[in-house]
N, C-alpha and C positions, 0 to 999 in steps of 0.2 A: 215585495220585485219591486226596485224604482220606475216613479209616476212618468206617465209620457211626460216627454218636453224637458224632466230636468237630465234622465239618463244620458243626454245630446247635452249637459250642462257645461263648458271647458273654461267660464271666468261666473264666478260664487260671492256674491256680499253677503256677508254675514255682518246685521245689523244687533248691537247690544250698548244702550245708551246710555247705560245709568254709568252705576261705580263698580270701583274693582274688586266686589268679593260677586257682585254681579259676570260683569266675567267672566272667573275662576271657575264660577259654575257653571255656566256653557259646555265650558271648554269638552265635559264627555260627550255633547250632543254637536261639538263642531267636528271634535275623532265621529263619528257618527257620518259624518255630512267627506271629512278626508276618508274613511274607506269605501264607502258609496262609489268617492267616483275620485279616484288616488294620483287622476293626470289633470286636472282641473284647479285653474288660479285659482285658492281661497284670501277676497280680503276682508279684513276688517274693520265696521265702521262702528267706532265707541270713542265716548268721552276721551279726552286726556288724562285720567286718572285712571278709565280700565282702560286706555290702550297700552299700557304701560304690563299689562299682565299680558295684553292680545302679543308683544312684541316675546314674550319669550313660550310660545308655547310654536311648537316645531308642524304643528300640521295649520297655521298660517303663514301665507304666501308674504300679505302684505297686511300695513295696517296706515286708516285714517283719520283723523285725530277730527272731528267732532265736535263742540257743546249746542248741543241744539236746543232754543230756548224751550220750548217743552217737557225739557228735563231742567229747567234752572230754578230749585223749589225757592230761593232768597231772592230771584229775583232781579239781579244782579245784571243777567245784558241788556247792553243798549238795544232800541230799536236801529235793527239794520237789515233793510231788506234786504240789500244788499250783498250784506254777509252769505244768505240764505242760497241765495241765487245762484252765486263762486260754488258753493257746493253741490248744487244740481251740476254743474256745471262740469266743476271735479269727476258726479257722481257716472253722470254722463260719456263724461269721455273713457269711464272702463269701459263701455261696453259690456257688461256684467247680463249672464242672460239669464241669471234669477237673484232675489234674493232670500234672505230665511233672516224672517224679524222674531228677535227674541224681545219677554219685555216678562214684567214681574206678572200679579196678577192683579196687582192696583192697576195698571198701566195700561191705555189708548194704544194698540200699535198705531194706529190708524195717522198717526202725524207724519211717521216713519215710511210707513206703505205711501202715503200722496207724494212725499221727498223721493223714493225711489220711483213712483210712476211720470212723474216728470221729467226721472232723467230714463223715461225712457226703459226699462227694465222690464221682459215680456212675464217674470214669471214674476208672484209676489204671495210670501206663506206667510200667517200667522194665527195665534189662537186671540179668537176676538168676541168680545161679548157683545162688541156694539154692531150695527150696520154698515158692512163696510162697502153695498154695491160694486162700481166695479176697480176699487181697489186694492182685493185681494184678487188673485186668482185661483187661490188654497187656502181659504176660509178655513181655519180647526176649533174646535169645542173643546177643553181638556174634561176630563172626567169629572163630575162633580163630590169629588173626595178630596181630602187634605193630601196633594204630595208634595218631598223638598223639590227645590226650587232646581235639581238634577237631573227628578225623574220628571218636572217638566216638560225643559230642553228635550229632552230626548224622546217622550212622547210628541212634539210636535214635529221633530225630523223624523218619526214613523208616518206622521202624516203623509209622507212623500216618501216611506218603502225605505227609508233610509233608517239602519241603527247598527247598535256594538255591544260586543258583552263588557269593552272593560270600560268602564263608568267610575273609572280614576277621572281626579283635577289631575287636568295637565298644566307643571311647568317645569320648565328644565331650565333649570340655575348654570346661569357659565362658570367654569373654573376660574375668571377673574371676578365672577361676583367671592366667589370662593373666596380668596384670596387678599376682598377686601376686604371680606370678614373677620377671617385669619390674623389680618397685617392691626385693628382696628382692635382685637383681642390680647394681643400682641403687646401695644403699644403701652395700651392699661395692666399690664402686666397680671393679667389674668388667668389666675394658678384652675387650669380644665382637671385637677382631679376633683375638683369640688364642685357643685352643680350648678351650671347656667341655666339662669331665668330667663324667659325676653317679658317684659312688663310697659305692654303699647295699654298709655292710660289715658289718650284724645280717640274723639270721634265727630265726625264733620256733623251729627242728628246731635246738640242737646239732652234727647231726652232720653237716650241709646247709654247716656256716661256715668259711671261710677264714681262716684265723689272721689277727686284728687288726693283727699287727707288719707282714703281709705288707701288708696291704693300705695299710700308710704307707708302708713300704719304693715300691710301686709308684707313690705318689703322688707322693713325692718324685722317684722317677725321672722322671715325664715332666713337673713344673714343674722340673726345671732342664735338661732333656733335650729337652723339645719344648713348653714354655712356654708348658704347662697353666693352666688355672684347674680349680680341684677342688673338688666342690660335694660332704659329709658329709652324703647325707639319711639318715635314722630316726625312730621317732616316739619322743612325751616319751620312754620308761623306753628308750630308746638311746645320751640325751643324754652318761649318763657314758661309753658307747661308743665315739661320734665324736669327743669330747674327748680321748681318748686315742689314736685314732690320727693326731686331727693333734697335738697335746703330739710324737706319736713323730717328726714332718715334724725334722726338722732347718736353724735355718741361715735364711738366707733365704725359705729355697721355704715354709716353714711362710706366709708372708706372701701364699701363694696357695691357703691350702686353707683352705675355709670351712664349717663346723658349723653347719647349719642344722637337726638333729636335736630335734624337738617344734616346730615353729616355723613349718613349712606344715600348713596346711591340705587335704584329699588329695588335693582337684581343684591345689590347688598344686605337689603335689610331680609331680602329670602332668603340667602345666603343665612345670614344671622340666623334667623328666625332656624334654619335649617340645620344647623351647628349646635343651639339651645337645646334644652334636655325638654322643658317645658315657656309654654307662653301663655300671659293671662294677658285676660284682652276686655274689652268691653265687644259687643255687635257689631264688626268696623275691620273695612279690610284686611287687615291680619288675621284676626283668630280665621279664612278661608286659603291665607296662605299656609300658612300654621297645616292647617289640615292638605293640604297639596303638597308641603312639603315632610309629610308624615309628622310630626313632631307632635305632641299632645298637648289639648289650651283646654285653658281654664277661661270660659265664658260666661264675663257679665254680660246678661244677654233679656236685655231690655224687653218686658211682653210688649211693644209698639207692636210685633212681628209672631206671628209662630213662630215658635223652635220649630215645630215638625217640619217646616218648610224652610229654614232657612240657620239651622244649624250648621254644628264642623261637621261637612261628608267625610264617613269612614275612616274614621281616626281616633281613639282617645279620648275622651273627651269628658267635659263634666262642666252642666250648663245649671248657673245660680243663678236666682228670682224670684220671687215669692210671687206667689196666686194674688190678683189683686182686681176687683168688679170693674174696673176700667180698663179688660187688659185687651190687647187684640186693638189698640186703639189709633198706630198710621201716628201718630205726633211728629211731628221735627222736635216741637218744645213741650214735655209737661207743666201742663196746667193747673198739676197737684204738689205734692213733696217726691215725686224718686221712687213712691211704695213698692217698686216691683223689686226695686235695685234698694233702696236704702234703707230695708229692711236685712239686706245681706249682711252680716259681722264680717271683720278681715277675717276673725277666727273661721269661720266658716267658706274662706274663700285660700286662708294657711290647711286645713284640713285637704280640700280639695286637690291643692296643688303635691299636697303631699300624696297623696293617693294615687295619683298620678306619675308622681316621681320615687314608686317603690315601685312599679315597675320595668322600670328605667334600671337594668341592674350595670354592671361596672364593659358585662361582656357584649351586651345589645348598642352602649354605647359605642365602645374602640372602633368597630367597623365602619363607625358614620364620620368618625374623627380621623379614619388613612382616609376615605375616600373623598372627605371635603379636603386636604394635602392634595389632592392629585391636581 
């Protein structure tokens, strides 16, 4: 049964202020809110990156972008109290009945709770190990065991009586985004009878990044030995990276490697991943996009974070890393030699890719291609 107060909520603010993947793994919990309050207006407060996923979620009615200073790991935001005061005023104008604040294991919800408190939101729920005082009207504590981030989100909304049996990641890709992806492939005369593999070599956290030279070797082997076509993806700032990877691929194999960094919209990127037979990526947003799109994924998963908490959700995948004494360091920049990833050879990545590709028969691929053309 939904907790008292929440039963009558008609305007709900969902707060998830970190990254793209964080918003995606929260979507089953957001779906639980939608099922519990089918008539409510649900608004997502998210970072500019995370907001992209919110706009492709049918359970969300509106999205507010907010670059919170407590979610600024590289200290790029200038001191500007007026920015925060303007956001408080904007949230206050929304006249929300309740705020559900999602954070990962190492994040405190209290700055966001204070934001909602100042915006006059009467109901405020979050999981907190800190002493929240009056900032939270419902303080939840997760069980003391390892939980996937999807499960942590569901556990939080369960604390106020909201649940769902549908635990899939929610990401609805528009048909025009599918057209964008197919047009990009057609422009490059990509032969769709060959395996199509998205390789995403970038990541905002250097400690989670597999060496670009090794991504190039992986692409080389998959083109030469498996007749694959490689699509390199990334944001505008990663054009130089993906072009470096492409140029490192030697000989004729380079003609089957295409860089689309900065050329696809976010929905277009999602559609490209949906169309592909496989994604190879670091532990970053496209890993979770692949899970949401149902595309198998090879994840070069640095042990900065627990794989049990952040691995791909409900999709065929392989997590590649080597155990190291400094595992689960939560570092943004590795102080050592990236050994949890550097010990992973390109041959191991290729072998994992082949394992997953072997489960993608022509019969299973054809219906997805037909859907993508709708």
